[in-house]
C-alpha positions as CSV (number, residue, x, y, z in Angstrom):
1,M,4.3,10.7,-18.9
2,V,1.9,8.5,-20.2
3,L,4.0,5.5,-19.3
4,L,4.7,7.3,-15.8
5,V,0.3,7.4,-15.3
6,L,-0.1,3.7,-17.1
7,H,2.4,2.4,-14.3
8,S,1.4,4.5,-11.5
9,V,-2.4,3.1,-11.5
10,I,-1.5,-0.3,-12.5
11,S,0.8,-0.3,-9.3
12,F,-2.1,1.6,-7.1
13,A,-4.4,-1.4,-8.2
14,S,-1.9,-4.1,-7.9
15,Y,-1.3,-3.3,-4.3
16,R,-4.8,-2.4,-3.0
17,F,-5.9,-5.3,-5.2
18,F,-3.1,-8.3,-3.7
19,T,-2.4,-6.5,0.2
20,V,-3.9,-8.8,2.4
21,I,-5.6,-7.5,5.5
22,T,-5.5,-9.0,8.8
23,L,-6.3,-8.4,12.9
24,W,-3.5,-9.9,14.6
25,P,-3.2,-11.8,16.9
26,E,-5.7,-14.2,14.1
27,G,-8.1,-15.9,17.6
28,K,-7.9,-13.4,19.6
29,A,-11.1,-11.8,21.2
30,P,-11.4,-8.1,20.5
31,V,-11.4,-5.8,23.6
32,D,-14.5,-4.0,25.3
33,I,-13.2,-0.1,25.5
34,S,-15.9,1.6,26.2
35,T,-16.5,3.7,29.0
36,P,-19.1,4.4,31.6
37,E,-20.6,7.3,30.1
38,Q,-21.0,5.1,26.7
39,K,-22.1,1.9,28.4
40,A,-24.6,4.1,30.2
41,A,-26.7,5.5,26.9
42,G,-25.7,2.0,25.6
43,E,-22.8,2.4,23.3
44,K,-20.2,-0.5,23.2
45,V,-17.0,0.5,21.8
46,I,-14.5,-2.6,20.7
47,Q,-10.5,-2.8,20.0
48,F,-8.9,-5.0,18.6
49,T,-5.5,-5.3,19.2
50,E,-3.8,-4.5,15.5
51,E,-3.8,-4.5,12.0
52,R,-1.2,-6.3,9.8
53,R,-1.1,-5.7,6.0
54,F,1.1,-8.0,3.6
55,T,1.5,-7.6,0.7
56,P,3.5,-10.3,-1.6
57,M,7.3,-9.6,-2.7
58,P,6.7,-9.8,-5.9
59,V,4.5,-6.7,-6.2
60,I,6.7,-4.5,-4.3
61,F,9.4,-5.3,-7.2
62,Y,7.4,-4.8,-9.7
63,I,6.6,-1.6,-8.3
64,F,9.6,-0.2,-7.6
65,G,11.2,-1.9,-10.9
66,G,9.1,-0.4,-13.0
67,Y,9.9,3.4,-11.7
68,V,13.6,2.7,-11.6
69,A,12.9,1.8,-15.4
70,L,11.6,4.3,-16.0
71,G,14.1,6.8,-14.6
72,A,16.8,4.9,-16.2
73,T,14.7,5.5,-19.4
74,V,14.6,9.1,-19.1
75,V,18.1,9.5,-17.6
76,F,19.6,7.5,-20.9
77,S,16.8,9.7,-23.2
78,I,18.9,12.9,-21.9
79,F,21.9,11.2,-22.2
80,I,21.1,10.6,-26.2
81,W,19.4,13.7,-26.7
82,L,22.7,15.3,-25.1
83,R,24.8,13.8,-27.3
84,N,23.7,14.5,-30.5
85,I,23.3,18.0,-29.8
């Protein structure tokens, strides 16, 4: 359980740290989507076209590989325990 919690915390932190968020397409001006009522009140609503997230593949492999290894360790431990009964 300690390894599972430790791996989960490290995976979450590495995902948050290494994930890059960019607005797509880059360089395109934002779009004004204000309603007439908002414009009359002096408010302005701006919308960017799309948000893209990029996570490096080694981070993804680390996360999934760690959970697969922990699962394999649990299965192997149960197998050894049942064999010794």
